[in-house]
C-alpha positions in Angstrom: 39.3 -13.6 13.3 36.4 -11.5 12.2 35.9 -11.8 8.5 33.7 -9.6 6.3 32.2 -10.9 3.1 32.1 -8.7 0.0 30.0 -9.7 -3.0 29.2 -8.1 -6.3 26.9 -9.6 -9.0 26.9 -9.6 -12.8 23.4 -10.4 -14.0 22.7 -11.2 -17.7 19.1 -10.7 -18.7 17.5 -11.7 -22.0 15.3 -8.9 -23.4 11.7 -9.9 -24.3 12.0 -9.3 -28.1 10.9 -11.6 -30.9 14.1 -11.1 -32.9 17.8 -10.8 -32.1 19.8 -7.7 -31.3 21.3 -7.1 -34.7 19.3 -9.2 -37.2 15.7 -10.5 -37.7 16.3 -14.1 -36.6 13.9 -15.4 -34.1 14.7 -15.6 -30.3 12.2 -18.4 -29.8 13.4 -21.0 -27.2 13.4 -24.7 -28.0 13.6 -24.6 -31.8 15.8 -27.2 -33.5 19.6 -26.4 -33.2 21.1 -24.0 -35.7 17.8 -23.0 -37.4 17.5 -19.4 -36.1 20.7 -18.2 -37.7 21.7 -15.9 -40.6 24.9 -14.3 -42.0 24.6 -11.4 -39.5 24.5 -13.4 -36.3 27.0 -15.9 -37.6 29.4 -13.0 -38.6 29.8 -14.0 -42.2 31.8 -11.6 -44.4 29.8 -8.6 -45.7 26.9 -9.0 -43.3 26.3 -5.8 -41.3 24.5 -5.5 -37.9 21.5 -3.2 -37.4 20.3 -2.5 -33.8 16.9 -3.8 -32.8 14.9 -0.7 -31.7 12.6 -2.8 -29.4 15.6 -4.2 -27.6 17.0 -0.7 -27.1 13.7 0.5 -25.7 13.5 -2.4 -23.3 17.0 -1.8 -22.1 16.2 1.9 -21.4 13.1 0.9 -19.5 15.1 -1.5 -17.3 17.7 1.2 -16.6 15.0 3.7 -15.6 13.3 1.1 -13.4 16.6 0.5 -11.6 17.1 4.3 -11.0 20.1 4.4 -13.4 21.4 7.5 -15.2 20.6 6.7 -18.9 23.1 8.2 -21.4 21.5 9.6 -24.5 24.5 8.3 -26.6 26.4 5.1 -25.9 28.8 3.0 -27.9 28.8 -0.6 -29.0 32.3 -2.3 -28.7 33.8 -5.5 -29.7 34.9 -7.8 -26.9 37.5 -10.1 -28.5 38.0 -13.6 -27.4 38.0 -17.1 -28.9 35.5 -19.8 -27.9 33.8 -22.3 -30.1 30.3 -20.9 -29.5 31.4 -17.4 -30.6 31.3 -17.6 -34.4 32.6 -14.0 -35.0 35.5 -14.3 -32.7 34.2 -11.3 -30.8 31.0 -10.4 -28.9 29.3 -7.1 -29.5 28.9 -5.5 -26.1 29.5 -2.1 -24.5 32.6 -1.1 -22.5 33.7 2.5 -21.6 30.5 4.2 -22.8 27.6 2.0 -21.6 23.9 2.7 -21.9 23.4 3.5 -18.2 25.3 3.9 -15.0 24.9 4.6 -11.2 21.6 3.0 -10.4 20.4 1.4 -7.1 18.1 -1.3 -5.8 16.4 -1.0 -2.4 16.2 -4.3 -0.4 13.3 -4.4 2.1 13.1 -6.7 5.1 14.5 -6.9 8.6 17.7 -5.1 7.5 16.7 -2.7 4.7 19.6 -1.6 2.6 20.4 0.0 -0.8 22.6 -1.8 -3.3 24.4 0.3 -6.0 24.4 -0.6 -9.7 27.6 0.3 -11.4 26.4 0.0 -14.9 23.7 -1.5 -17.2 24.8 -2.2 -20.8 23.5 -4.0 -23.9 25.3 -6.9 -25.5 24.5 -9.9 -27.7 24.5 -13.5 -26.4 26.9 -16.2 -27.5 25.9 -19.7 -28.7 25.6 -22.7 -26.5 28.0 -25.6 -26.1 26.3 -29.0 -25.7 28.4 -31.6 -24.0 25.9 -34.4 -23.7 24.7 -34.9 -27.3 27.5 -37.1 -28.7 29.9 -39.2 -26.7 33.4 -37.6 -26.5 32.3 -34.6 -28.5 31.0 -31.1 -28.0 28.2 -29.8 -30.2 27.4 -26.2 -30.8 24.0 -24.6 -31.2 24.2 -21.1 -32.6 20.4 -20.3 -32.1 21.2 -18.1 -29.0 24.0 -16.2 -30.9 22.9 -12.6 -31.1 20.0 -12.8 -28.7 19.7 -9.4 -27.0 20.9 -9.1 -23.4 21.4 -6.5 -20.8 24.2 -7.0 -18.2 23.6 -5.4 -14.8 26.7 -5.0 -12.7 26.3 -4.2 -9.0 28.7 -2.4 -6.7 30.4 -4.7 -4.1 27.8 -3.7 -1.6 26.5 -7.1 -0.6 27.7 -8.6 2.6 26.2 -12.1 2.7 25.0 -14.9 0.3 21.5 -14.3 1.7 21.6 -10.7 0.6 22.7 -11.7 -2.8 19.7 -13.9 -3.1 17.4 -11.1 -1.9 18.9 -8.8 -4.5 18.3 -11.3 -7.3 14.7 -11.8 -6.2 14.1 -8.1 -6.2 15.8 -7.6 -9.6 13.7 -10.3 -11.1 10.5 -8.9 -9.7 11.3 -5.4 -11.0 12.3 -6.6 -14.5 9.1 -8.7 -14.8 7.0 -5.8 -13.6 8.2 -3.5 -16.4 7.9 -6.4 -18.9 11.6 -6.2 -19.9 12.1 -10.0 -19.6 10.4 -13.2 -18.5 13.5 -13.9 -16.4 13.1 -17.6 -16.9 16.3 -19.2 -15.6 15.4 -22.6 -17.0 15.5 -21.2 -20.5 18.6 -19.0 -19.8 16.7 -15.7 -19.7 18.5 -14.8 -16.5 22.0 -15.9 -15.7 24.2 -14.9 -12.8 27.9 -14.6 -12.2 29.0 -13.6 -8.7 32.3 -12.2 -7.4 33.2 -12.7 -3.8 36.1 -11.8 -1.5 36.7 -11.8 2.2 38.7 -9.3 4.3 39.2 -8.2 7.9 36.7 -5.5 8.7 38.1 -2.1 7.7 40.8 -3.6 5.5 41.2 -3.1 1.8 39.2 -5.4 -0.5 40.6 -8.9 -0.8 41.3 -10.9 -3.9 38.0 -11.8 -5.5 37.0 -15.1 -7.0 34.0 -15.7 -9.3 31.3 -18.4 -9.4 29.5 -19.1 -12.6 27.0 -21.4 -14.3 24.4 -21.2 -11.6 20.8 -22.1 -12.5 18.8 -20.9 -9.6 18.9 -18.2 -6.8 19.3 -21.0 -4.3 22.3 -22.3 -6.1 23.8 -18.7 -6.1 23.4 -18.5 -2.3 24.8 -22.0 -1.7 27.8 -21.5 -4.0 28.7 -18.1 -2.5 28.5 -19.6 1.0 30.8 -22.4 0.0 33.3 -20.0 -1.7 33.2 -17.7 1.4 34.0 -20.6 3.7 36.8 -21.8 1.3 38.4 -18.4 1.2 38.4 -18.0 4.9 39.9 -21.4 5.4 42.6 -20.6 2.8 43.5 -17.3 4.5 43.5 -18.8 8.0 46.0 -21.4 6.8 48.3 -18.5 5.8 47.8 -19.2 2.1 47.0 -16.6 -0.6 43.7 -16.5 -2.5 44.3 -16.5 -6.2 42.3 -14.7 -8.9 40.4 -17.7 -10.2 37.0 -18.5 -11.7 35.0 -21.4 -10.2 32.2 -23.5 -11.6 29.5 -24.4 -9.1 28.1 -27.9 -9.6 26.9 -30.8 -7.5 27.5 -28.7 -4.4 31.2 -28.4 -5.0 33.5 -25.7 -6.4 36.4 -26.5 -8.6 39.0 -24.2 -10.2 38.5 -23.7 -14.0 40.8 -21.0 -15.4 42.5 -17.7 -14.6 40.1 -14.8 -14.7 40.6 -12.4 -17.6 41.0 -8.7 -17.1 39.3 -6.1 -19.4 42.5 -5.4 -21.4 42.6 -9.1 -22.3 39.5 -8.6 -24.4 41.0 -5.8 -26.5 37.8 -3.7 -26.5 37.4 -1.2 -29.3 34.4 0.6 -30.8 32.6 -1.6 -33.3 33.4 -0.1 -36.7 30.1 -1.5 -38.2 27.9 0.3 -35.7 27.6 4.1 -35.1 27.2 5.4 -31.6 23.8 4.4 -30.1 21.9 7.7 -30.1 18.5 7.2 -28.4 17.0 10.1 -30.3 17.5 8.3 -33.6 15.1 5.6 -32.3 12.6 8.1 -31.0 13.3 7.1 -27.4 13.3 9.7 -24.7 13.8 8.9 -21.0 11.0 11.2 -20.0 8.4 9.3 -22.0 9.7 5.9 -20.9 9.7 7.0 -17.3 6.1 8.2 -17.6 4.9 5.0 -19.1 6.5 2.7 -16.6 4.0 0.9 -14.4 3.9 1.3 -10.6 7.0 -0.6 -9.3 6.7 -3.3 -6.7 8.0 -1.3 -3.7 5.6 1.6 -4.4 2.7 -0.8 -4.9 3.4 -2.5 -1.6 3.5 0.8 0.2 0.2 1.9 -1.4 -1.5 -1.4 -0.5 -0.5 -1.0 3.1 -1.7 2.6 3.2 -4.8 2.3 1.2 -6.1 -1.1 2.1 -4.7 -1.5 5.7 -2.7 -4.6 4.8 0.3 -5.9 6.7 3.8 -5.7 5.2 3.6 -9.5 4.6 0.2 -9.3 2.9 1.2 -6.4 0.7 4.4 -8.2 -0.3 2.5 -11.4 -1.3 -0.2 -9.5 -3.2 2.2 -7.2 -5.0 4.6 -10.1 -5.9 3.5 -9.9 -9.6 1.6 -7.5 -11.7 -1.1 -10.0 -12.6 -1.7 -10.9 -9.0 -1.8 -7.3 -7.8 -4.2 -6.4 -10.6 -6.5 -9.3 -9.7 -6.5 -8.3 -6.0 -7.4 -4.7 -6.9 -10.1 -5.8 -9.3 -11.7 -7.8 -6.5 -11.6 -4.8 -4.1 -12.9 -2.5 -6.8 -15.8 -4.9 -7.2 -16.9 -4.2 -3.6 -15.1 -6.8 -1.5 -13.6 -5.7 1.8 -9.8 -5.3 1.3 -8.8 -7.6 4.2 -11.3 -10.3 3.2 -10.3 -10.0 -0.4 -6.6 -10.4 0.6 -7.4 -13.6 2.5 -9.3 -15.1 -0.4 -6.6 -14.2 -2.9 -3.7 -15.3 -0.8 -5.6 -18.5 0.2 -7.9 -20.3 -2.2 -6.8 -18.4 -5.3 -3.1 -19.0 -5.0 -3.6 -22.6 -3.8 -5.7 -23.3 -6.9 -3.2 -21.5 -9.1 -0.3 -23.6 -7.8 -2.2 -26.8 -8.6 -3.4 -25.6 -12.1 -0.1 -24.4 -13.5 -0.3 -20.8 -12.4 -3.7 -19.8 -14.0 -6.2 -17.8 -12.0 -9.2 -20.0 -12.9 -11.8 -18.0 -11.0 -12.2 -14.6 -12.6 -12.2 -11.5 -10.4 -15.9 -10.8 -10.8 -16.7 -14.4 -9.8 -14.5 -14.0 -6.7 -16.4 -10.8 -5.8 -19.7 -12.8 -6.0 -18.4 -15.6 -3.8 -17.1 -13.2 -1.1 -20.5 -11.4 -1.2 -22.3 -14.7 -0.6 -20.2 -15.1 2.6 -20.7 -11.5 3.7 -24.5 -11.6 3.4 -24.8 -15.0 5.1 -25.8 -17.0 2.1 -22.7 -19.3 2.4 -20.4 -20.3 5.2 -16.7 -19.9 4.7 -16.3 -23.7 4.2 -19.2 -23.9 1.8 -17.8 -20.9 -0.1 -14.5 -22.7 -0.6 -16.4 -25.7 -2.1 -18.2 -23.3 -4.4 -14.9 -21.7 -5.4 -13.5 -25.1 -6.4 -16.6 -25.8 -8.5 -16.5 -22.4 -10.2 -12.8 -22.9 -10.9 -13.7 -26.1 -12.9 -16.6 -24.8 -15.0 -16.9 -21.0 -14.5 -20.4 -21.4 -13.3 -22.4 -18.7 -11.6 -21.6 -18.9 -7.8 -25.1 -18.7 -6.4 -26.5 -21.2 -8.8 -23.5 -23.5 -8.0 -24.2 -23.2 -4.3 -27.8 -24.1 -4.8 -27.0 -27.0 -7.0 -24.6 -28.3 -4.3 -27.1 -27.7 -1.5 -24.8 -25.3 0.3 -27.0 -22.2 0.7 -27.2 -21.3 4.4 -30.7 -21.3 6.0 -31.2 -18.1 8.0 -34.9 -18.4 8.4 -35.4 -18.1 12.2 -38.4 -20.4 12.4 -36.5 -23.2 10.6 -33.5 -22.7 12.8 -35.7 -22.7 16.0 -36.9 -26.2 14.9 -33.4 -27.5 14.6 -32.3 -26.0 17.9 -35.4 -27.4 19.8 -34.8 -30.9 18.3 -31.1 -30.9 19.4 -31.7 -29.5 22.9 -34.6 -31.8 23.5 -32.4 -34.8 22.5 -29.7 -33.8 25.0 -31.4 -32.8 28.3 -28.5 -33.7 30.5 -26.1 -31.6 28.5 -28.6 -28.7 28.6 -28.8 -28.8 32.3 -25.0 -29.0 32.7 -24.7 -25.9 30.5 -27.2 -24.0 32.6 -25.2 -24.9 35.7 -22.0 -23.5 34.4 -20.4 -25.8 31.8 -20.1 -23.0 29.1 -17.9 -25.2 26.8 -21.1 -27.3 26.0 -22.3 -24.4 23.9 -19.8 -25.6 21.2 -21.2 -29.1 21.5 -24.7 -27.9 20.8 -23.5 -25.7 17.9 -21.9 -28.7 16.3 -24.9 -30.9 16.7 -27.3 -28.3 15.3 -25.0 -27.9 12.2 -25.0 -31.6 11.7 -28.8 -31.8 12.0 -29.1 -29.0 9.4 -26.6 -30.7 7.1 -24.3 -27.7 7.5 -26.9 -25.3 6.0 -27.9 -23.4 9.2 -26.6 -19.9 9.4 -24.2 -20.0 12.4 -25.0 -16.4 13.5 -28.8 -17.2 13.7 -28.1 -20.5 15.4 -26.0 -18.8 18.1 -28.8 -16.3 18.8 -31.6 -18.9 18.9 -29.5 -21.3 21.0 -28.7 -18.8 23.6 -32.3 -17.9 23.9 -33.3 -21.6 24.2 -30.7 -22.5 26.8 -31.6 -19.4 28.8 
């Protein structure tokens, strides 16, 4: 049988605020358990929530970046359920009147496609259950309770686990570009739930199942592939797929509980919060749209058109705003765009990977290093050694090259001396070259570079050597 996979994602993203959604408690990660709490986020009697204007603004920016329709007025609702890490017995979220709807994300690649976004709404986070602190017991840390989130719900437009991973990568890049979130999955800043069903092509949607608790995009892709294969095997045995939530762990999927429907949560407007009117916070979609930075897809297209880069090069260099800014600073400093791309994608990123992500050679220093290669002062190999030295102590590149004895010698008379010495020392090879063994030219080049200690300018050496060998 021919099965079609249908996938939708629910992505929870922590907004990059210093305080929580409805109180002034810190959102700082890693603080001692239950220290960043107050009567508001714990839901104690008499404590009233007040929306965080910074969180609202970031949510609006995210919605605009994802091409959503932002609603000037939305409504906070109570999502009622019991769980030990939910101190109020309900979560403040949004339901029938969310902040934004009907967005889209374009996926580039061999098979470009557009994925619809059903809604983007704001909500507060719950606490965290800790099952490994005390034997046989579960501990609760309420520090995350009330941390501001947006939930991004996609249409069921994805057709493979690979596409789901591509979408998550694109979402993360966009959200980081507009500085809405750091999207650090290890710290819980980005979490993913995924719904999957399979069907015969052209048939109505099948029964969906959910996978949760995934800590990386690779885990999302792997879990969805496993669930897809499990559903197909179930249907081909003639059995029914049930509405169930699964937890992905250790490469396996195991049933957890029946999936709730929206009516089970008994949503109703939060009586302590008036409708969220953006105008009351001085937020207008026009201003937020105008202040958004250039988004990744637009930047990639501009890099290709302006600098003559390939799609791959543009994709790498536009991967993050800091990297794109660094590259453009090097080009603005006078470096050839293709040469700058090679240096940024090569030595710079390799050094950053080894040094924890920092760009240790400032863009102006990079411009100087590239100029030393362009004008013949340094060979490419020597320039890479200079780059490494500059990365360690931020020294001036030319002075560093001189101190290391790497400056190329382009003086013709000096080069002639080296060439004459080498050719005179290898008369048989010189005669064989003259009788047609052209490959020996490379031999002579190597010997001359050795004799010069790698300092001879290869371009000058080639000219002199050809004249000498006649």
